[in-house]
N, C-alpha and C positions, 0 to 999 in steps of 0.2 A: 258677232255681227260685223259685216264688212264696212269699211269706210264708204261714205257716200256724200254727195252734194245734192241737197233738195232745192230745186229751182223750177219755178213755173211762172212765167211772166204774162200768161194769157188772162185777160179780164173776161169773166163770164157774166153775161146778162141772162138771168134765168127767170122764166115765168110768162104769164099771159101778157101779150102786148109789148114785150120788151123791144121789138123791132121799131117801135115808135121813137126810140132813141138813136136809131141808125144814122139818120141824117146828121145829127150833131157830131156823132163819132167820126163819120166819114169826112166831114168838113175840116176836121183838125189834121187830116192826113193828106188831103188833096182832092181836087174836083174832077180829075180825069180818071174814070173808073172802068175797069174791066170786070164785067159780070159773067161768071162762069156757072153753068148748071148742066143738068143731065138732059133727058130726052123729052122734057116738056111737062112733067107732072107739076112743077111749081106754077105753071100757067093755069092749071085746072083747080088747084087747091087754094088759090089766093095769095100765095107767098110772093109770086112775081109782082103782082099789083102793089102789094105792101112795100116791097123794095123800091119799085119805081116811084111810088108816091113820095117816099122819103128822099130819094135822090132828086126828084123834081123840085122839092122845097128848097134845096140848096143850090139849084141850078147846075148840077153836076152834068158833065158830058160823059155819056155811057157808050161803051162798046160791049157787045155780047158775043160769047162763045158758047154755043149750045151743042149738046150731044155726047157728053162724057158717058162712057159705058159703065155698067155696074162692075165689071172687071177692067179697070182703066188701062188704056194703051198709050204707049209713048208717042205715037203719031199725033194724038190729040194734044198732048203736052206741047209738042213742038209747034203745032199750028196755032195754038192759043198764045204761046210765048211770042211767036212772030207778030201776031196782032198787037200784043202789048208793047213790043219794042218799037214797031213802026209808029205807034200812036203816043209813045212816051207817057204811058199811063202812070198815075201816082199810087193807086191802091187797087187791090183785087178784092172783089166780093165773091165768095164761093157759096152758092146756095144749093144744098143737097146733102147727101150722106157721105160716107167715108170716101167713096171713089172720087166724088167731085172735089172734096176738100183736100184729099191726098194729091190729086192732080194739080190743084191750085198751088200747093206748097212747092212742088217742083217747078211749076210755071213761074212762080215768084222768084225763085233762084235763077232760072234761065233768063228772065228779063233783066234782072239786076246785073248779071254777069255775062250777058249776051252769049249764052252757051246752049248746047243741045241737051235735051232731056236725059238721054241715056249716058252722056258723059257725066252728068250729075249723079245719076243712079249708081254708076260704076266708080264713083269717087275719083274721076280723072281730072277734075278742076279744083283750083283753090277758090273757095267761096268767100267773096268779100262782103256778102250781105244778101238781102232779099227785099223785094217790094213788099210793103205792108199788106197783110192778109187779114180779111174779116170773114169769119165763117158764120153762115146761117144754117143751122142744122135742121134737116128734115127727116132723118132716120137715126134712131138711137141704136148704136151698135159698136162702132170702132173706137170711140174715144179720141179720134183724130182732132176734134175741136179743141183739145187742151194738151196736145203733145207735139213734138217736133219731128215726127216720123211719117213717111209716106211709102206706099207700096204701088208699084206700076209694073206692067208686063210688056214684054217685047217678043212678039211671035217670031220675028226673024232670027233671034238668038235663042229662042226657046227658054226664056227666063221670065219669072215673076219674082221680084225681089223687093226688099225694103231698103230705105236709106233715111238717115236722120242727121239733122244739123241744128244747132241752137237758133239759127236765124229763121228756121221754119216753124217756130211756134206761131200760131195765129196771134195777132195783136189783140183782137177781140173776138169773142164768139157769142152769138145770140141763140139761146136755147128756149124756144117756146114750144112746150109739149103739144099745143094745138096743131103745130105744123106737122106732127107725126100721125095725126088722127086718121089721115087718108091712106097710110101705108097698109097694103094688103096683108092678110094673115100670114102668108108664107114668109114675106120679108120681115114682118114683125117677129116671127119665130126665129128666123136666122139672126136677127139683131140680138135677141136675148141669149141665144147660143154663143154669139161672138163675145159678149161681155163676160159670160162664164168662162169661155176659153182663154180670154186675156188674163183673167184672174188665175186660172190654172197654170198658164205658161209661166207666170211670175212665181207662183207657189213652188213649182218644180225647178226653179233656178238654183244657182250656186250661191250658198250662203245661209247662215242661220239668222233669222229675223222674226222673232216670235210675235211682236206686235204687228208686223206686216202680215204674218200668217193670219192673225185675227181679223185684220182688215179684209183679207181675201175671203175668209169665211163669212163675214158680215155681208159683203157685196153679193156673194153667191146666194146667201139666205134671202136677201132682198129680191133677187131674181126668182127664187123658188116660191116666195110668198106672193109676189105680184105678177110674175110672168103668166102663170096659168089663168089668173083672174083677167089679165089683159086679153089673153087669147079668146076668152069667152065674152069680152065686152070691149071691142077694139076702139071705140070712140070715147072711152072713159078717161077724162082728163087726169084724174088722180093717179090711175094706174100708169098712164103714159108718162106722167112726170116722175114717178118712182123709178121706172125703168130707164128713162132718159138720164137721170142723175147717176144711177148705178153704173150705166155704161160709160159715162164720163170718168167716174172715179176708178173704174177698172183699169184705165190706162192713162192716167194723168200723173203717175209717179208714186202714188201712195202704196200700190201693190208691189213695188219693186225696191223700195228703199231698204238698204241693209244687205242687199245681194250684189254680187258681181254683175249678174245679168239674169234675166229670165231664160228659160230654155228655148222656146219658140220652135221646137222640132215639129210639133203638130201643124203649126202654121206653114212651115216649109213644105211638108207633105201635101197639105191642102192646096197650097198655091199651084202645085203642078196639076191637080185635078181641074182647077179653074182655068189654067193656061191651056190645057189640052181639050177640055170638054165644056168649058164655060160654066162649070158648076158654081152656083152661088157660094160665096165665101163661107157664110155661116153653115150652110149645108155640108160643106167639106169637113168642117170642124166637128159637127155632131156625128158624122160617119167615122172619122178617124180617132177621136179621143177615147172612146171606150176600148177600141182595139189597142191603142197606145198604152193605156193603163193596164190592160190584161198582159201585154207583152212585158211590161216592167214590174209586174206584181212580184215575181220571184226575186227581183233585185232590190226593191224598196218597199216591202210590205209595211214597215213601220211608218214610213212617210205617207203612204196612201191611207193607212188606218187613222193617222192623226188628222188628215184631211176630212175623213168621215166624222171624226169627233167634232171638228169645227163646224162642219156644214150640216150634218144629219144627226148629230149626237149619238153616233154608233161607233163601235170599236173594231169592226170587221173590215179589212181591206177589200175582201171579195164582195161584201154587201155594199160597200161604198161605190165600187165600179158598177154594180147592178143598179144602184139608185141613180147614178148619173145617166145611164143608158135609158132607164125608165123616164127620167126627167125630160130628156131630149124627145122621146116619143110623145110624152104628154104635151109638150110644146108644139108638136106637129112637125118636127124636123127629122129628116131621115137618119137612120143609124146603120144602114147598109147601102153600098154603092148601087146594088141591084134595084133599089127602090126608085132611083132616078130614071131607070129604063133608057139608058144612053145607048143608041145604036152603034154597032161596030166598035165597041170598046176593046182596047188592045192592052192586055196586062203587061206584055213585054215592053210596049211603048211607055207605059206609066213608070215601070221600074227603070228603064233607060233614062228617062228625063229626071226622075228622082236622083239617080246617081250623077247625072250631068250637072244638076243644080245643087249637088251636095245637100240634099234635103234631109237634114238631121239637126238635132238641137245643139245649142252652145255647151250644154252640160251632158246630155245623154246622146251618145254617138251610136251609129248603126254600121254594121258590117254589110257588105253587098248581099249576103244571103238573108239578112234580116228583113230586107224589103219584101221578099217573097212571102215570108211569114206574116208580115203586117198586112199585106194586100189580101192574102187568103182570109185573114181574120175579119175583114169588113166588106168582102165582095157581096 
């Protein structure tokens, strides 16, 4: 097992009505608030009103930035950061899923350092800190509510990349499963796929960590047990809560301790599909992961077989791959790119941008010709 430092400073408030503590928490950080959210769903499901009620009780002054995309773009980061700098805000509240909270992490750094978003993403500045960030989660998927990493895309440079820094941990995150009850079936499915993929990315990382492997297996088993139940009963609070907590734990450190790093190659490949064709993140992962596993089967059959033992209580690597593909289908997430019916899709363009972005894992590398083989496997 590799040396590691286990560190997570985020306070998580989990359960029904926890946002009732938001005002007290915000008041300890400052009363000039930048509220960031997506395209308005929080105004339909009551989350927005709950937040505003809490902020009104403490007489907070609030600025709002609305419209973060599901595949977040750097232009929104810069525009929101400009608003925060001009108004000298004290704290950011990010209400939404991974895209909103990821954007807010970079915005928090940009405000504190008076920098541009892409300079942060490309590690071109020395970060001196970040504005305190509070996450209010409305989509169980990415685990961003309890980690210091963000993913943002830049269409001008043809890049969708991740960046992490210790200052980007949310100070506090509020996880009320009720706030995910209005998430539609497709994005609920993508979220479950995402938490499974995060567990797999860490499992296939560099290093031997048997207890961490068992954590990975347990988290995926939780998704297998409650994911299909949730897909058949989208407003069930207990199923929503099980999936929400599994998603948080899939990427808050426990699935990576004892390794040098996770692999993250499938995420790199999937990010290009999102960049070029706006493919939902979770959908890109369910499409690519079975193909990635099949490609690596001759190289790591024992590792895939062990995964099957932990997750499905089987010993066959081939059957393990089949079970994951069937699971993604059962959840209602695509397993072939053709299922998305993207018009004018260009395979050569996909491969070109994969190569440009060096879309490969930290541990498992690809040769240029491998990209064609992978693409053919999930077309």
